[in-house]
C-alpha positions as CSV (number, residue, x, y, z in Angstrom):
1,M,111.7,258.9,11.2
2,A,108.3,257.7,12.3
3,W,107.1,257.5,8.6
4,Y,110.1,255.3,7.9
5,V,109.4,252.9,10.8
6,D,105.7,252.8,9.8
7,W,106.5,252.1,6.2
8,V,109.1,249.4,7.0
9,S,106.8,247.8,9.6
10,N,103.8,247.7,7.3
11,N,105.6,246.7,4.2
12,L,108.2,244.1,5.3
13,L,109.2,242.6,1.9
14,L,108.4,245.6,-0.3
15,S,110.6,247.9,1.9
16,A,113.4,245.3,1.8
17,F,113.1,245.2,-2.0
18,V,113.1,248.9,-2.5
19,Q,115.9,249.7,0.0
20,F,118.2,247.1,-1.5
21,A,117.3,247.9,-5.1
22,I,118.2,251.5,-4.6
23,L,121.2,251.3,-2.2
24,G,122.7,248.0,-3.5
25,T,122.7,249.4,-7.0
26,L,124.1,252.7,-5.8
27,G,126.9,250.9,-4.0
28,E,127.7,249.0,-7.1
29,V,127.8,252.1,-9.2
30,L,129.9,254.1,-6.7
31,G,132.3,251.1,-6.4
32,I,132.9,251.2,-10.1
33,I,133.4,255.0,-10.1
34,A,135.8,254.7,-7.0
35,A,137.8,252.1,-9.0
36,K,138.1,254.8,-11.7
37,R,136.2,252.7,-14.2
38,K,133.3,253.8,-16.2
39,P,129.9,252.2,-15.4
40,A,128.2,250.4,-18.2
41,N,125.9,252.7,-20.1
42,K,123.2,250.0,-20.5
43,A,119.9,251.0,-18.9
44,L,118.4,247.5,-19.2
45,E,121.4,246.0,-17.5
46,W,121.2,248.4,-14.6
47,L,117.5,247.9,-14.2
48,T,118.0,244.2,-14.1
49,K,120.8,244.6,-11.6
50,A,118.5,246.7,-9.4
51,L,115.8,244.1,-9.7
52,V,118.3,241.4,-8.5
53,W,119.4,243.7,-5.7
54,G,115.8,244.0,-4.6
55,L,115.2,240.3,-4.7
56,L,118.4,239.8,-2.7
57,G,117.0,242.3,-0.2
58,I,114.0,240.1,0.3
59,L,116.3,237.1,0.9
60,V,118.2,239.1,3.4
61,K,114.9,240.0,5.2
62,Y,114.0,236.3,5.3
63,S,117.4,235.4,6.6
64,F,117.5,238.1,9.3
65,T,114.1,236.9,10.5
66,G,115.0,233.2,10.3
67,F,118.3,233.4,12.0
68,K,116.7,235.1,15.0
69,G,114.6,232.0,15.4
70,F,117.6,229.8,14.8
71,L,119.6,231.6,17.5
72,L,116.8,231.2,20.0
73,A,116.5,227.5,19.2
74,L,120.3,227.0,19.7
75,V,120.1,228.8,23.0
76,D,116.9,226.9,24.1
77,K,118.6,223.5,23.3
78,G,121.7,224.5,25.2
79,F,124.0,224.7,22.2
80,L,124.8,228.3,23.0
81,P,124.8,230.0,26.4
82,R,121.7,232.0,27.4
83,A,123.8,235.2,27.3
84,C,123.8,234.9,23.5
85,E,120.1,235.7,23.6
86,E,119.9,238.0,26.6
87,I,122.8,240.4,26.3
88,T,122.2,242.8,23.4
89,I,125.8,242.9,22.1
90,L,126.3,239.1,22.4
91,R,122.9,238.6,20.6
92,A,123.9,240.9,17.8
93,L,127.3,239.3,17.4
94,S,125.8,235.8,17.5
95,L,123.2,236.7,14.9
96,S,125.9,238.3,12.7
97,V,128.2,235.3,12.9
98,L,125.4,232.8,12.3
99,T,124.0,234.8,9.4
100,N,127.3,235.6,7.7
101,S,128.8,232.2,8.1
102,M,125.8,230.2,7.0
103,F,123.9,232.5,4.6
104,G,126.6,234.9,3.5
105,P,128.5,232.6,1.1
106,L,125.2,231.4,-0.5
107,L,124.1,234.9,-1.1
108,M,127.5,235.9,-2.6
109,F,127.5,233.0,-5.0
110,L,123.9,233.7,-6.0
111,H,124.7,237.4,-6.5
112,R,127.7,236.5,-8.7
113,T,125.7,234.0,-10.7
114,T,123.0,236.5,-11.4
115,D,125.6,239.2,-12.3
116,N,127.2,236.7,-14.7
117,L,123.8,236.0,-16.3
118,I,123.1,239.8,-16.7
119,T,126.5,240.8,-18.0
120,G,127.4,237.6,-20.0
121,A,130.5,237.1,-17.8
122,K,131.7,233.6,-16.9
123,G,133.2,232.2,-13.8
124,Y,133.8,233.2,-10.2
125,A,137.2,235.0,-10.4
126,G,137.7,237.2,-7.3
127,I,134.9,235.5,-5.3
128,D,137.5,234.7,-2.7
129,K,137.9,238.4,-2.0
130,S,134.1,238.7,-1.7
131,L,134.0,235.8,0.7
132,K,136.7,237.4,2.9
133,T,134.5,240.4,3.4
134,L,132.2,238.2,5.4
135,A,134.8,238.2,8.2
136,W,136.4,241.6,8.0
137,F,133.4,243.7,7.0
138,W,130.0,241.9,7.3
139,V,130.4,240.3,10.7
140,P,131.3,243.7,12.4
141,A,128.8,245.6,10.3
142,H,125.9,243.3,11.0
143,T,126.8,243.2,14.7
144,V,126.0,246.9,14.7
145,T,122.9,246.2,12.5
146,F,121.5,243.5,14.8
147,A,122.0,245.8,17.9
148,L,119.4,248.2,16.4
149,P,115.6,247.9,16.6
150,V,114.2,245.6,13.9
151,A,112.7,248.5,11.9
152,Y,116.2,249.8,11.1
153,Q,118.0,246.6,10.3
154,I,117.3,246.1,6.6
155,G,117.8,249.8,5.9
156,L,121.2,249.7,7.5
157,A,122.1,246.4,5.8
158,A,121.4,248.0,2.5
159,L,123.4,251.1,3.4
160,W,126.3,248.9,4.3
161,S,126.4,247.7,0.7
162,V,127.0,251.3,-0.4
163,A,129.9,251.5,2.1
164,L,131.4,248.2,0.9
165,G,131.0,249.1,-2.7
166,L,133.1,252.2,-2.1
167,I,135.7,250.4,-0.1
168,M,136.0,247.6,-2.7
169,G,136.1,250.2,-5.4
170,F,139.0,252.2,-3.8
171,T,140.9,248.9,-3.4
172,K,140.6,248.2,-7.1
173,R,141.8,251.6,-8.3
174,R,144.1,251.5,-11.2
175,G,147.3,253.7,-11.1
């Protein structure tokens, strides 16, 4: 794993892009398959989706970094107790709640908008189900993520998108 830590540490944005482009797209494909639907057979569409996933990965990297500073500022100003910065599990939970409540909805609407542009779809039907995943999936998942060393956080976040793709796919199964 040393090669992975070195690669991620020396290529912060590129590694976020690559991990999300691959794993985010994989999660989307597996979710479609789990729902017993056939994935679109349009190579350009999937390449574009992978590009969007990669760009979302860069935004996630920025948000993870920025919210760490935001949490520290809230603690320093007394808006949150010092334990939220000093105790690992409280720090991880605080970061997860802040990130998912403030950045999560924006990311989901951005992702749906780009998907609509790529596929020619319109509207935001079902976005309410996506937003609910922030509470029941992403806050617990990112609590685990933020408890890990920084070098593993983006990779795990991208891997979580595979897990959620499968979960959502199985819940959408037809007959």
